[in-house]
C-alpha positions in Angstrom: 19.2 -9.7 -1.3 17.1 -11.6 -2.9 19.0 -13.4 -6.2 17.8 -11.8 -9.5 17.3 -15.3 -12.2 18.9 -14.4 -16.3 18.8 -15.1 -18.9 16.3 -18.0 -21.2 15.9 -19.3 -17.4 14.4 -15.3 -15.9 11.8 -16.1 -19.7 9.5 -18.3 -18.0 7.0 -16.5 -15.8 5.3 -19.9 -14.2 2.7 -21.0 -11.3 6.1 -21.9 -9.6 7.6 -18.9 -9.2 4.5 -17.0 -7.6 4.4 -19.4 -5.7 7.9 -19.9 -3.7 7.5 -15.7 -4.0 4.3 -16.1 -2.3 6.4 -17.6 0.7 9.6 -15.2 1.4 9.1 -13.0 4.3 8.7 -9.6 3.9 12.5 -7.4 3.0 14.5 -5.7 5.9 14.7 -3.9 3.2 12.6 -0.3 2.2 11.9 1.0 -0.8 13.9 4.1 -0.5 16.7 1.5 1.2 16.9 -0.4 -2.1 17.2 2.8 -4.0 19.4 4.4 -2.7 21.8 1.2 -3.1 20.5 0.6 -6.4 19.0 3.6 -8.2 20.9 5.6 -10.8 18.7 7.9 -12.7 18.2 8.2 -15.9 16.0 11.4 -16.7 16.9 15.5 -15.4 19.2 16.8 -14.4 21.6 14.0 -12.2 21.3 11.2 -15.6 23.5 8.4 -14.6 24.1 9.8 -10.2 23.2 7.4 -7.4 19.4 7.9 -6.4 20.2 10.0 -2.8 17.0 10.1 -1.5 18.0 13.0 0.9 17.8 14.9 -1.8 14.5 15.2 -1.4 13.8 14.0 2.5 10.3 14.5 1.3 10.5 11.5 -0.7 11.3 9.1 2.2 7.7 8.4 3.6 6.2 8.0 0.7 8.5 5.3 -0.5 9.0 3.4 2.6 4.7 2.8 3.2 5.5 1.2 0.1 7.3 -0.8 1.0 5.8 -4.5 2.3 6.7 -3.8 5.8 4.1 -0.8 6.4 0.9 -1.6 6.7 0.4 1.4 4.5 -2.5 0.2 1.5 -3.7 3.1 -0.3 -0.2 5.8 -1.5 -2.3 9.5 -1.8 -0.1 12.9 -3.7 -1.7 15.6 -4.1 1.9 17.5 -5.6 3.4 20.5 -7.4 4.9 19.0 -11.0 8.0 17.7 -11.4 9.1 17.1 -8.0 10.0 13.7 -9.0 7.0 10.9 -6.9 6.9 9.4 -10.1 10.6 8.1 -9.7 9.3 7.3 -6.7 7.2 4.7 -8.4 10.1 3.9 -10.3 12.4 3.0 -7.5 8.8 0.6 -6.0 8.9 -1.1 -9.8 12.9 -2.0 -8.2 12.0 -3.3 -5.0 8.9 -5.1 -6.1 11.3 -6.8 -9.2 13.7 -7.4 -7.1 12.6 -8.0 -3.3 8.7 -8.5 -3.9 8.1 -10.4 -6.8 4.2 -10.1 -8.2 1.5 -8.4 -11.1 1.5 -5.1 -10.7 -0.6 -2.2 -13.2 1.6 0.7 -13.7 -1.8 3.2 -15.4 -0.9 5.8 -17.4 -3.9 8.8 -18.8 -2.6 7.9 -22.7 -1.1 5.9 -25.2 1.6 8.2 -25.5 2.3 8.7 -21.7 3.1 4.9 -21.3 5.5 4.5 -23.5 7.1 7.4 -22.6 7.4 6.1 -18.9 8.6 3.5 -20.1 11.3 4.5 -23.0 12.3 7.4 -20.5 12.3 5.1 -17.0 11.3 1.8 -16.4 13.0 0.3 -19.7 16.2 1.2 -18.1 15.4 0.5 -15.2 15.5 -3.0 -16.1 18.6 -2.7 -17.5 20.6 -1.2 -14.4 23.1 -3.2 -12.8 20.9 -4.5 -9.7 17.9 -5.9 -12.2 19.6 -6.6 -15.4 18.6 -9.7 -16.8 15.4 -10.1 -15.2 13.4 -10.1 -18.6 13.9 -11.7 -21.5 16.0 -9.7 -24.0 14.9 -6.7 -26.2 12.6 -7.5 -29.1 13.6 -11.6 -28.4 10.7 -12.8 -25.9 7.0 -11.0 -25.8 7.7 -10.3 -21.8 9.5 -7.5 -22.8 7.8 -5.7 -24.8 6.8 -2.1 -24.3 4.0 -1.9 -22.5 4.8 -5.4 -20.3 7.4 -6.4 -18.1 7.9 -9.4 -17.1 9.9 -10.7 -14.8 10.4 -14.1 -12.3 6.8 -13.6 -10.0 5.4 -10.9 -11.2 4.9 -9.0 -13.9 4.3 -4.8 -14.6 1.5 -3.7 -17.6 1.9 -0.1 -18.2 -1.7 0.6 -19.3 -3.7 2.8 -20.4 -6.8 4.9 -19.1 -8.5 5.2 -22.7 -8.5 2.0 -22.9 -11.1 -1.0 -21.2 -9.1 -3.7 -23.2 -5.6 -2.9 -21.3 -8.0 -2.9 -17.5 -10.4 -5.0 -18.1 -7.8 -8.8 -18.3 -5.0 -8.0 -16.4 -5.1 -8.9 -12.4 -2.0 -7.5 -9.8 -1.2 -6.2 -6.3 -0.2 -3.6 -6.8 -1.4 -0.7 -8.6 0.0 2.7 -9.7 -1.8 5.6 -11.0 0.2 8.5 -12.0 -1.4 12.0 -13.4 -4.4 10.6 -11.8 -7.3 13.0 -13.1 -6.4 14.0 -16.4 -7.9 10.2 -16.5 -11.4 10.2 -19.0 -14.1 9.6 -16.6 -15.6 7.0 -19.5 -13.8 4.3 -21.0 -15.6 3.0 -24.5 -19.0 2.9 -22.0 -17.4 0.6 -19.9 -17.5 3.3 -16.6 -14.4 5.4 -14.5 -10.9 3.9 -15.8 -9.4 4.4 -12.2 -12.2 2.5 -10.8 -11.7 -0.1 -13.2 -8.1 -0.3 -12.5 -8.8 -0.7 -8.6 -10.9 -4.2 -9.4 -7.5 -5.4 -11.1 -6.3 -6.4 -7.1 -9.4 -7.1 -5.0 -8.5 -11.0 -4.3 -4.9 -9.3 -3.1 -7.7 -7.9 0.3 -5.9 -6.0 2.9 -1.9 -7.8 0.8 -2.5 -5.0 -2.3 -0.9 -1.4 -2.1 -1.8 1.4 -4.8 0.0 4.3 -5.0 -1.8 7.3 -6.3 -0.1 10.6 -7.8 -0.9 13.6 -9.5 -0.7 17.5 -9.6 -4.7 18.7 -9.3 -6.7 20.2 -11.2 -10.2 21.6 -10.8 -11.5 21.9 -7.3 -14.5 19.8 -6.7 -13.5 17.7 -10.2 -10.4 16.9 -8.6 -10.4 12.6 -8.5 -6.2 13.8 -6.6 -7.8 15.9 -4.2 -11.1 14.0 -3.0 -8.9 10.6 -2.4 -6.5 13.0 -0.5 -9.4 14.2 1.8 -10.1 10.9 2.6 -6.5 10.0 3.6 -6.2 10.0 7.6 
């Protein structure tokens, strides 16, 4: 496994980390394997227990398509509620931090939604045994806030789909668009927030990955249904 650097050293988010991360070969482990080895569930009836993909085996292919070995660049999940697909996004973050450091954007439909997922799922992820120490200690540095988690070689920006400022200045390799169907159609007169977020990945070309997930809303207007129909 790739070691995770802790303490003060971990807070020095420099170009050197990014360069070293880019030179690493793709990890042999997949997202589902990482989750089965390292993830502790932080919400719901299994809170405090180890993640077990076999409990919901339909999640495995989604996770493994998000792994660096997969040539799938866009994963789309049109789903019912409460099936664990946001937890897959959290597993992907953990995998990226531990094995394939890069910048990520996690786009949520509102400020309250992003703060909730940050506090209940993402912050506890970084407090787990594998990732502990990979971000600066809480409240001790700008690299560990509710909306930004910086780690050696990358970061997670937890963005608000109702704020163009959150999307305008961010560059990333990986993008999660959670509950994409309830994003506004225009944000601050700058366009569709889903499209604005995708522009942040342009410099990574074929290396980028996007994970879209949502329950569908209105037929003919649903972003997730339209995206699902375009898949293979």
